[in-house]
N, C-alpha and C positions, 0 to 999 in steps of 0.2 A: 149437138144440143137442140138446134131448131128443129131438126128430123124428129128427134126423140117426143119435143114438144108436140108437133104435128100428130105424131102417134098416139100420145096421151089424150089429145083434145078429140080424137075419133076420125080424123081426116082419112087415116088409113089405118088397118089393122096388121099386125103381125103374129102368126099362129105362137100360142104358146109352145115353150120346150119343155118336155118332160124328162130331160137327162137325169138319172138317178133316181127316178121315182120308184121303178121296179126293185132296187136294192134297199128302198127304206121301208118297202112293204113287207120285208122279211121279217121272220118271227124271231123272238130272243134277242141275245146279244148282239149279232150281226145285224139287225135290223136297226137296233138302238145307235150302233156304231156309225152306220152310213147315214142315220137320220141327223147325228151331231156333225159328220161331214159336210151333208148338203147345206145344214143350218149356216155353219161357218162360211163356205163358199158363197151363200147368197147374201150374207150380213157384212161379209168383210168390206166390199167396195162401201157401204154406208159408215161403217166404223172407221174406215182408214184415217180420215182426219184426226179422230180422237186417239186411234192407237200409233199414228206415226211418232210423236215423241217417246212412247214407251219403247217401241220397235227400235228406234235409232238409238235410245239408251243401249237396249239388250244386246245390240250388235257392237257395242264399244267395250263390254265388260266380259270378265271371264265366263268359260261355258256354264259353270253352276248356278250362278245369278242369271244368265240369260236364260238357262233352260227355267229356271224359278219363274221369271217373267212371263214365259210362254205358257207355264203351267197356269198361272194366275189368270191370265186371258183365256184360257180354255175352261177355268171353273167359272167365270163370268159369264161365257157363252151358255153352260150348262146350267147354270142354277134356275132359270125359268123353268126348264124341263123338271128339274128334279121338284121344284117346289109344286107344279101341277101334278107331277107322280105322287107326290105324298098327299096332297089334297086337292082331288078332282074338283071340288067346289069352285076352286079360283078358276076353272073355265067359265064360269058363268059372268066373269069379270071381263071376258073378251068380247069385243064386238062382235055380234052376228053378221054375216053375210046379207046383203040386201043391195037396194037400189043405191043406197049411200056410197057403196064403193065406186060405182060408176061416178059420181059425183066428185068424190075424191080424187079419182084418178084424172079427171079431167081439171080440176084445180091444180093439180100438180105440175101441168101443162106450164104454167105461167112461172114456176121456179125455173123450168128449161129455157123458157122466152128469155128470162131475166138474166140467166147464165150466158145465153146466145148474146144479148145485147152488152152485157159486161165484157164478153170475148172480142166483139166488135170495137169496143172502147179501146181495149188491150190494143188490138191491131192497128188502131189509128196512131198509137205510140211507136207501132213497130214499122208500118208500111204507108202512113200518111193517107190523104185523101183518096188517091187512086186505089191503094189496096183497099179501102173501106167500101168503096163504089163496086169493085170486083166481087166482094164477098156479099154484099147485098144483092146484087144481080144474081149470085149463085143461090142465095135464099129464096129469091122470088121464083126462079127455074126449079127449085126443090119443093117448094109449096105447091105449085102446078103439077109437078110429076107425081107427088104425093096425092093430090086430089084426084088426078086421072085414075091413079091406081086403084083407090078407094072406090069411086063410082063404078068403075069398069066390072069389078067383082061380080054384081049382080048381073052382067051382061050375059049374052051367048057366048059359047066357046070362041067363036070368030071376035066378038067384041073384046074378050079378055085378053085375047091374043094381041089386038091391036092396042088395048092400053097398056100391056106390058111393053109393047114396043114404042110408045110414046113417053111412057116412064123412063125406059132404058135411054132414049135420045135426051130427056131432059137430065138424066145423071150425067151424061158425056158434056152436055153443055154446062152444066154447073161447074164439071172438074176443068173444063176450058176456061170458065171465067177464073177459077183458082190459079191458073198458070199465071196470070199475070203478076202475081204475088213475087214471082222469083226475081223480078226487076225493082223490088221496092227498095226504097233509100233506107239507110240506116237510122235508127232513132238517136236522139240527142241526149247526153247524159241528163240535162237540165229538166227533160220531160219527166222524170221519176223524182226530181227532187220536189217534194212537197212540204219540206220542214220549213222554208224561209231562209235557212242559213246560205251564207255564201258558199259557193263549190266550185270544184273544178273536177273533170273527167279522170278516171283512173288510168294510170299506166305504170307498168313496173319502173320505166325511166323517171317518171316524174315523182314516185313515191319515194325512190332512191335520192332524188335530188331534195326532196323536201327534209327529209331525215338527215341528209349530208349538210343540210342547214340548221342543223339540231333543232327542228320545229316538232311540236306535238302534231301527230297527226291522227285523224279519226276516220276509217275506211269504213264505209257504208256499202256494202255488197247487197244489189237490189235488184229487183225488176218490176216492169210496169205490171206483168200478171200477177204478183205475189202479193196475197192479201194479207198475209201475216207481216209481210215488209211495210205495207202502208199503213197498216194498223200501228205499228210500233215507231213509224215517221210521226204520225199525228199525236200519239199518246206519250212517247219518251224522247223526241227530238224536236218538238216544234213549240216547246213551252219558253216562255220569258227567262227562266232561271238557266235553263240549258244554252241559251243563245247569251247570254251575259256570261256564261262560264267559258264559252268557247271563245268570247271576244277577250274576256280578261287574261287568258292564258295563250292566246295568240295560236288558237289551234286551228291547223288547216283540215277543212271538211272534204274528202275526197268521195265522189260516188261511182262506184263500181257498177254500172248499168250492164246488167245480164240478161236483159229483155231478149235479145238476139243471140245469147250464147256465145258471146266473145270469147276466142280461145285463151287471150290473156288474162281474162278474168277466171275462167275455168281452170287454168293452172293455180291463180291466187287460191281459189276454192280447194281445190286438190292438196296444197300446200298444207291446209290446214284442217285436213281430214275431212271435209266436206263434199257432199255430191250437188249441191243447189243452195239456194239463197233462202233464208237471209245469213249474213255474216257480219259481224260486226268487230274491228280492229281497232285498239287504241294504242298507237305507239308513243310512249312518254319520251320526252326529250332524252337523248343518250341511252335509252333501253336497246339491249340486244334482241329482245323478242317482244312481239304486241302483246297487250292483254285481249284475251278474246271474250267478249261479253255474252250472255246468254241471247238464245234466237227469241225467246219472249221477253223483251225489252220493257224496262221500266224507267221513267225519269229519276228516280233514286240512283237506281245501279248506274245509270249513266253519271251522272254526278258524282258518286263515290269513285269510278274510274278515274274521273278527270282530276281528283284532287292529288296533289303532288305527294 
């Protein structure tokens, strides 16, 4: 993310990739087909966060319904092209190429820098201060290598070769810094509990022990890098009414911290058909199976699940 930000800021440039362009320039239906394929390939990474829920739901449903969902996504991608084809005047509403595109590209760099800063914060939960120091050192070396690469492109062939060599050395040094992360200590479960609820770390043995005591148990499978989890914790699990309900029903709040892909928590996720977090399970006293709460959680849904 930091390297992408440097590229968007103009510290160095990466040549454009024209893969598929020749296919889209074909006339007739073949050209239209490959234009659609290329548009989906380019847009998919940007729309993935919004499509994730639809795709996840589609993969759990029968084939006719799943195909219907994919068809609806395809129609959504195609609609802008169809509308412009019906009314070419709509092209006038699209922004014209110009210097603003360079400024916009540079502004987008700060989204990448912000993401890199957030990932460093996540790393602090995973690897502690030493891990953060290693990554920050790698980022400094990466910035230097990117700068050398950018300025050396206007040099003589020999100068460009030296610039490429220095950049390669910088990349090797950056990767060497990251090697220190292998010895980083594991994160503590409390580091991802932002709800204010008294908690304890998850283990299959501890869950079995709590259920053996006939206690109600709420399991929150989360991770420091999971934005959805953190939003749910703040919006649905941090309110006074939820805390009062947990206290009134003597509910054990168990945090399954999957920040470092704990195998025992991975098994818990797999047992409930999940490949990732968040996962919310409420074990009512004496219940054979837990109630699985939605991935997008609200305070009302939590309170409803906790009612006897």
